[in-house]
C-alpha positions in Angstrom: 103.2 118.1 130.0 104.0 118.2 126.6 103.2 114.5 126.8 100.6 115.0 128.5 99.0 117.5 125.7 99.9 115.1 122.8 98.1 112.2 124.4 95.0 114.6 124.6 95.2 116.1 121.3 96.2 113.1 119.2 99.2 114.3 117.5 101.9 116.8 117.8 100.9 120.6 116.9 102.5 121.8 113.7 104.6 124.9 113.9 102.6 126.0 110.9 99.4 125.4 112.8 98.0 128.8 113.0 95.5 127.6 116.0 97.3 125.2 118.1 98.0 126.4 121.1 94.3 127.5 121.4 93.4 124.0 120.2 95.1 122.9 122.7 93.4 125.4 125.6 89.8 124.2 123.9 90.7 120.4 124.3 91.4 121.4 127.8 87.6 123.4 128.5 86.2 120.2 126.1 86.8 117.9 128.6 86.2 120.3 131.6 82.2 120.4 130.3 82.4 116.9 129.7 82.8 115.4 133.0 82.0 118.1 135.2 78.4 117.3 134.0 77.8 120.5 132.3 77.4 118.9 128.4 75.2 116.2 129.6 73.1 118.6 131.4 72.8 120.7 127.6 71.9 117.7 126.1 69.2 116.9 127.8 67.6 120.3 128.2 68.4 121.0 124.3 67.0 117.5 123.3 64.1 116.6 125.7 63.1 119.9 127.1 63.7 122.4 123.9 63.2 119.6 121.8 65.8 121.7 119.6 66.8 120.0 116.1 70.0 121.2 114.6 71.1 121.1 111.6 75.0 121.2 111.1 77.7 121.3 108.5 81.1 119.5 109.5 84.1 120.6 107.3 86.9 118.3 106.7 89.5 118.6 104.3 92.1 115.3 104.7 91.7 111.7 106.2 95.6 110.6 106.5 97.8 108.4 108.6 100.5 110.7 108.8 101.2 114.3 110.7 101.7 116.2 107.1 99.1 118.9 107.6 97.8 117.3 110.7 95.9 121.0 111.5 93.6 120.0 108.5 93.5 116.3 109.0 91.6 113.5 110.7 93.1 110.0 111.0 91.0 106.8 108.8 90.6 105.5 112.4 89.2 108.7 113.7 87.1 108.8 110.8 85.5 105.6 111.1 84.4 106.1 114.3 83.4 109.9 114.0 81.3 108.5 111.2 79.6 105.5 113.6 79.1 108.0 116.1 77.2 110.5 113.8 75.0 108.0 111.8 74.1 106.6 115.9 73.2 110.2 117.3 72.2 112.3 114.0 70.2 112.2 110.4 73.0 111.8 107.8 72.3 114.0 104.7 73.2 115.9 102.2 74.2 119.8 102.1 71.1 120.0 99.4 68.3 118.1 101.3 69.7 120.2 105.1 69.3 123.5 103.1 65.7 122.5 102.0 62.9 124.6 104.0 61.8 123.6 107.0 58.5 122.6 105.5 60.6 120.0 103.3 62.7 118.6 105.8 61.1 115.4 107.4 59.9 115.4 111.4 61.6 113.8 113.8 64.0 114.7 116.9 67.1 114.0 115.5 69.7 116.6 114.6 70.6 116.7 110.8 74.7 116.6 110.0 75.9 117.1 106.5 79.6 116.2 105.6 81.6 118.7 103.3 85.7 117.8 102.6 87.4 121.3 100.9 90.2 120.9 98.2 90.0 117.5 96.9 92.7 116.2 97.6 93.3 112.6 96.8 92.9 111.2 100.4 89.2 112.2 99.8 88.9 109.1 97.7 92.0 106.7 99.2 90.6 107.0 102.6 87.8 108.9 103.3 85.6 107.3 100.0 85.4 103.9 101.3 84.3 104.4 104.9 81.2 107.0 103.5 81.0 104.0 101.5 80.8 101.7 104.7 78.5 103.6 106.1 75.4 105.0 103.5 77.1 108.7 104.1 76.9 111.0 102.0 79.2 114.0 101.5 80.2 117.0 99.5 83.3 118.2 98.0 84.2 121.5 97.2 86.7 121.2 94.2 89.9 123.5 93.6 89.2 123.0 89.4 92.9 124.2 88.4 94.6 121.3 91.3 92.4 118.3 89.9 94.9 115.8 88.6 97.8 117.6 90.4 100.3 115.7 93.4 97.8 115.1 96.4 94.9 116.3 94.5 91.9 113.7 93.0 91.9 113.6 89.2 88.5 113.3 86.6 89.0 109.7 87.4 88.3 109.7 90.8 85.8 112.2 90.8 83.3 110.6 88.8 83.6 107.2 90.3 82.3 109.0 93.9 79.8 110.8 91.5 78.6 107.2 90.7 78.2 106.7 94.4 76.3 110.1 95.0 79.0 111.9 96.3 78.3 115.5 95.5 80.8 118.4 94.3 81.0 121.8 94.8 83.0 124.5 93.9 86.0 125.6 96.0 87.4 128.5 92.8 89.7 127.7 90.2 93.0 128.5 92.3 92.4 129.2 96.5 93.2 133.1 96.2 91.8 134.2 99.3 88.7 136.5 97.1 89.5 139.3 99.1 92.9 140.1 98.6 92.8 140.3 94.4 91.0 142.6 92.8 87.1 142.3 91.2 88.1 141.1 87.8 90.5 138.4 89.3 87.8 137.5 91.8 85.2 137.3 89.3 87.0 134.5 86.8 87.6 132.4 90.2 84.3 132.4 91.3 82.7 132.0 87.7 85.1 130.2 86.2 85.8 127.3 88.5 81.9 126.3 87.4 82.0 126.1 84.3 85.3 124.4 84.6 83.4 121.8 87.3 80.1 121.7 85.3 81.7 120.7 81.5 83.1 117.8 83.6 80.7 116.4 85.8 77.5 117.7 83.4 76.1 118.9 85.7 75.0 122.4 87.4 77.0 123.0 90.4 75.0 125.0 93.1 77.4 125.5 95.9 80.3 127.1 96.5 82.6 127.3 99.5 85.2 130.5 99.9 88.9 129.5 100.3 90.1 130.4 103.9 86.0 131.7 104.4 86.4 134.1 107.8 85.0 137.5 107.4 88.0 138.9 106.5 88.6 136.7 103.7 85.2 137.5 102.0 83.2 140.9 101.2 79.8 142.0 100.0 81.2 142.1 96.5 82.6 138.9 96.8 79.3 137.3 98.2 77.3 139.4 95.5 79.5 138.0 92.8 78.9 134.1 94.2 75.3 134.9 94.0 75.8 136.3 91.2 77.5 133.5 89.4 74.3 131.4 89.8 75.4 129.7 93.2 72.3 129.0 95.6 74.4 129.1 98.7 77.7 129.1 99.6 79.4 128.2 103.1 82.3 129.9 104.8 85.2 128.8 107.4 83.2 130.6 110.6 82.3 128.2 113.2 78.4 127.5 113.6 75.5 125.8 112.6 72.8 126.6 110.4 70.2 128.6 112.2 67.8 129.3 109.1 67.5 133.3 109.2 71.5 134.3 108.1 72.2 134.7 103.7 72.5 131.6 102.0 75.9 132.8 101.1 77.0 133.4 104.2 76.6 129.7 105.6 78.8 128.6 108.2 80.7 125.3 109.2 81.8 123.5 112.0 85.9 122.6 110.9 87.0 119.2 112.5 90.6 117.8 113.0 92.2 115.4 114.4 90.7 115.3 118.4 88.9 112.8 121.4 85.9 112.0 120.4 84.5 114.3 123.9 86.2 117.1 121.7 83.8 116.2 118.3 80.9 115.5 120.8 81.4 119.0 122.1 81.4 120.7 119.1 78.3 118.8 118.0 76.7 119.9 120.4 75.7 123.5 120.1 77.3 124.2 123.7 80.5 126.2 122.9 78.0 128.2 120.5 76.3 129.8 123.6 77.0 133.4 124.2 79.5 132.4 127.0 82.0 130.1 125.2 81.4 132.5 122.0 82.5 135.2 123.6 86.1 133.1 124.9 86.1 131.9 121.6 86.3 134.7 119.9 88.6 136.4 121.9 91.2 133.1 121.0 90.1 133.5 117.1 88.6 130.5 117.2 85.3 131.6 115.2 
């Protein structure tokens, strides 16, 4: 059974993976939904009957071939496959364009997808960047400003080269603390200080913010108000879901991506797992 699950999930589940067993179960459920025809029926209904145009922001962290941080990584081969699928099925756009008011979004039936990366790992430059250029896909990378240039993280040189090719950058605090766990003065420094650091380096406005960890328990109303007061135009959580349009711009959901079979990737993008029955199941397993 363990060998079967390893083949199904792509990589062995690490002891440090907080969602390992739930992820395995979710992978099995995705295969059942796909091969039972439920996925196909849902997709047909959404695209051809409701003609629903979704707006989805994906969250990546690392793109690497080894097993380090496997619970927040995809392999370059998987990332290439995902980008190829995305360019065929969706309109790939920047975060800024995806968040534009509905009347400013181009007409068409394809849903919109924006790619984001959290933390600023060096492999974003070494592995992800060549593939983003290959498929001409925009992306936004949320940087922890005091980690720049440290082991495993990008330096100013890497960032400026990516900036020249249309990659955007946002803030992910100074040092990546869980903001709800520190006092208000420290949180203010983390939120405002990283914006100042990055704007000084990039010589342009830093408009978007991503909360470290980013689940509901990691963010509180004071933190959200502090992000707005710092001058950010929008902020992203780590709660899974699409952009609806009726939520606060400072509590935007994304869909977290890790190494997984393409069937699971397709299911996560489809919106099926966000419908009420499946949301309740995910909530029970702490996978919201």
